N, C-alpha and C positions, 0 to 999 in steps of 0.2 A: 319043683318048688318056689311057691312065691316070695320073691321079695319086694323091696319097698326104691321106686328110680325118682328121681327129680326129673319132672319133665318142665325144658324152657319154654315150649310152647300154653303151657298151661301152667307157668311158675309155680307148683307143689310137689309136692312127694306122693305119687301113686305105687297102688300095690302093682306089679308086675310078674310075666312068667317067659323068664330069657329064654329066646330063642335060637340065638346064634352068637358068636365070639371071634371076633376080626384085631386083626393087627392093622392098625395103621403107621402113622411114620414115626409116632415118638410115647400112642398110646394106645390100649382097648378098646373098643366100640364094641357096642350090643346092640341086637334088634331084642326089643322086646312087646310083649304083646301087654297093655295094659286093662288089666280083669274089670275096672270101673266104667271104663270111658271105650272100649271093646276099639281100639287105633292099635297101628304097629309102630311104633315111633326107634329113634335109634339113642342113646345116649353113651360118656362115656364111663367106663368102669370107674372111675372116681365117685363117680354119681350114683352108688348101688351101696343099700343097704341094707343089713337082716331085718326082718320084720317084725316087731314083738308082736306078744300071745293075743294079747286085745286088740289089739289092729286085723288078726287076721279072722276074731269070730266077729267082725261085723260082714254080712251078707256080700256076693257081689251087686254091683249093678248089670253089669252084662254078664253075656254070653255065648259063647262060638255056635252058632249051628248052620246049620242048610237045608237046603232047601230039596230033598231027595226025590230022585226021577221028577223033576218039572221043569219043564219044558219050556221055551217062549214060544209064545204066539203073536200073530197080529193081525186087524183088522184089512181084508183087502176089500177096498168098494171096485166094481164092476159098473162104471157110468153109463153104458150099452145097453149093459141088459137090465138096471138097475136094482141091483144088488150087492149085500153087501156078508162074508162069510169069514169068520175064525179062522187061521189056516197060521203052518205052524213057520218060526222066522228062525235066521240064522242065528240073532243075538238080539240080546233086548235091548228095547225102546228107551228109551230117556222118558217117555211116559209111565210105563210100565214103571221104571227103578224109583221116580217118582212118586208113585202110588203104595208100592212097599213100603219106601221109606217113611209114610205118613201112617199107613197101617200099626206098623212099630211102635210110632211115637204116641 
């Protein structure tokens, strides 16, 4: 269910999906996914409201997605043989992450 939460960081009310609820010392805190900003944040339970129907008619600006079966690769340069080839990598490097973020923008 979509609800509305107040984000201290963004200083505004945002549409969100509640992912989990935990009890802290004297209040409940919830982990929420902001559907318009594609971010996870923690908010106090007192900062959660039901969304008005008109507010829910606005299309979401962000969607969760996955890169199914996409594997990280890297460029391996062999200076002795003067060659370069693309090989599988164990993790994504920072250049690939920045490139993908620029594609999304």
